[in-house]
Residue, then its C-alpha position, 0 to 999 in steps of 0.5 A: m473536504n476529502r474525497y477519499l479515506q486517507l491513512a492518516t485519517y484512519f489512524r486518527y479515528r483509530f488511536a486519536e492521534r498521529v501514527q508514524k510508519i517506520p520502514l524496516d529492512a529485515g534482510a528478506t529476499c524473494p523467490n523471484r530473485d534467489g532462483t526459486i522462480s527466477r533470478t531476474g525479479c519483476i521487470f520493474c524491480n531494481p536489484s536492491g528492492s524497495g525500502s531504506g536499504m539499511g539492512l544492506q548497510g549492516m544495521n539490525l532491526n533495533d538499530q534501524w528502529d532507533s534511527w527512525y524513532k529519534k528522527y520522528t520523535r524530534s521532528q514530528n513529535a510522534r508517539l505511536f509507530i507502526a513497523y513496516l517490513q518493506s524490502f522484498s518478501n518478508t514472509y518468504g523463508p522459514a516460519e521461524k524467521l518470521s516469528k523471530n522478526l515479529t517478536s523482535i518488533a513487538s519489543l521496540q519502543g513505541v511500536m503499536g502495529v506492524s505492516i508486512g510487505t510480501r508476495p501472495d504466494c509467500v504466505d500460508e496458514e502457518k505464517l498467517d497464524i504467526i502474524a495473527k497471534q501478535d499482540l499488537d493493535e494494528i496488523w497489516l499484510e501488504l500484498g504486491l499484486q500489481s494486476a489481476h490479469d494473469r497475462t500481465l503477471s506473466l509478462i512482468n515476471r511476477g511468478h504467481t497468479y491472480q488466484d494466488f492473491v485471492n487465496a492469500v486474501t481469503l486466508a488472511a481475512e479469516r484470521g482478522i489480518k487487514v490486507c492492503v493490495h498494491l496496484i500499478a497503473g500503466l503496465p506494459n500491454e495494459t489499457t486503462e480499462d484493464f487497470l480499472r477492471t483490476v480495481e473492480m476485481v480486488c475490491e470484490l475481495p475482503i481487502r482493507g487497504i489499497k495502494f496505487h502506483s504509477l509504473y516508473v522506469a528504474d535503472n538496472t531493470v528489465l523494464a529499463k531495457m524495454w524502454r531504451d529499446g522502444k518496447y515500453t512507453p510510460m503513461t503520460e501524467e494526464e493518463f495516470i491522473d485520469a486512471i486514478t480519478r476513475a479508479v477511486p470511485k470504484v473503491p468501497s468507502t471503508v477501504v483505506i486508500q493508503r496512497l494515490t501514487g508511489d515514487a522512485m528511490e533517489g537516483e534510480l528514475l529514468a522515466p517518466h520525469w513527471g513522477t518525481a513531484k509526488r506531492a504536486l501529483v497528488d494535488k492534481i489528482m485531488a483537484e481532478l476528483a473535485k472537478r469531476d465531482v467524484w469520490q471514493g465509493k461513488e460507484v459502489d456504496a456511497a453514491d449520494s454524496v461525499p462521505l463527510w467522515f473522510t474529513i476530520r470533524e474539526n476541519l468541517p464547517q459547523r453546519l456539517r458536524e451533526q451529519w458527520d456525527k451520524e455518518y461516523d457512528a454508522v461506520a465506527d464499529k465496522m472500522g474499529f474507530l474510537p467512539r465519539 
């Protein structure tokens, strides 16, 4: 039985089949890289950003999509796809560029949604209006926040405030755009209690998704120098598992937990080495949730028992399926799920 609402489960309920995300590199940059705010970026961000790096190799959006599309249709038999604009800040720059990229994406084969990675200070009403009007079944705005504490945001050189995030979430929610927030456990000079307070604060806002990440030390970053100089020590694996296990019950049951941990790009990780085995780490977190008998929403809106609808109905014992039906029906309209 699942103890949190996974992205794959959410998609299954929304579209009755598997949905595959395809990462795209639209050649975006970042105000924290081009000199508008700074040229060094966040202390943990490598110069090439996250994502596939295909844009840096000269591949346009269509070529990138075709490469991934062929892979997933053959290996996973996937039919429905979400385009994930992942690298850097994809709403930074002229609104016309964003509009052009989204128009191109809407014409891609098999696409039914888009997820746009960006910063909270790089969205405004004009750009959100462009995003909201896209004729797609699923529209997400993925906002990197990392911490709700301004002292930490300053320390890690984010270049924006928590209020910038609040403003962005509010404007997006008003337009029906689903917001997924990215948070990091183990930031410099933050305790686990600081991280948990961040979780509580963002969950008071109209977010629809959340991604948890551990802070890892990537090569060619400011954080790497701090680590080598003894000014930063990463969380231990046990500390990270404890932090996420304590965070999950604070997340409302209707928020999609899109990931429990992140992973470094191949060849860039300096520390901690436990962060390389992502699947094993997720399994350990799942085991710890069960050991402590906690689940998503236990501290906020699902105190009595693990919501059965976190688990696909067919994966439950027959004796629990009638109760699953009742729970599913109670949330289906709010979540945009298909009727039974």
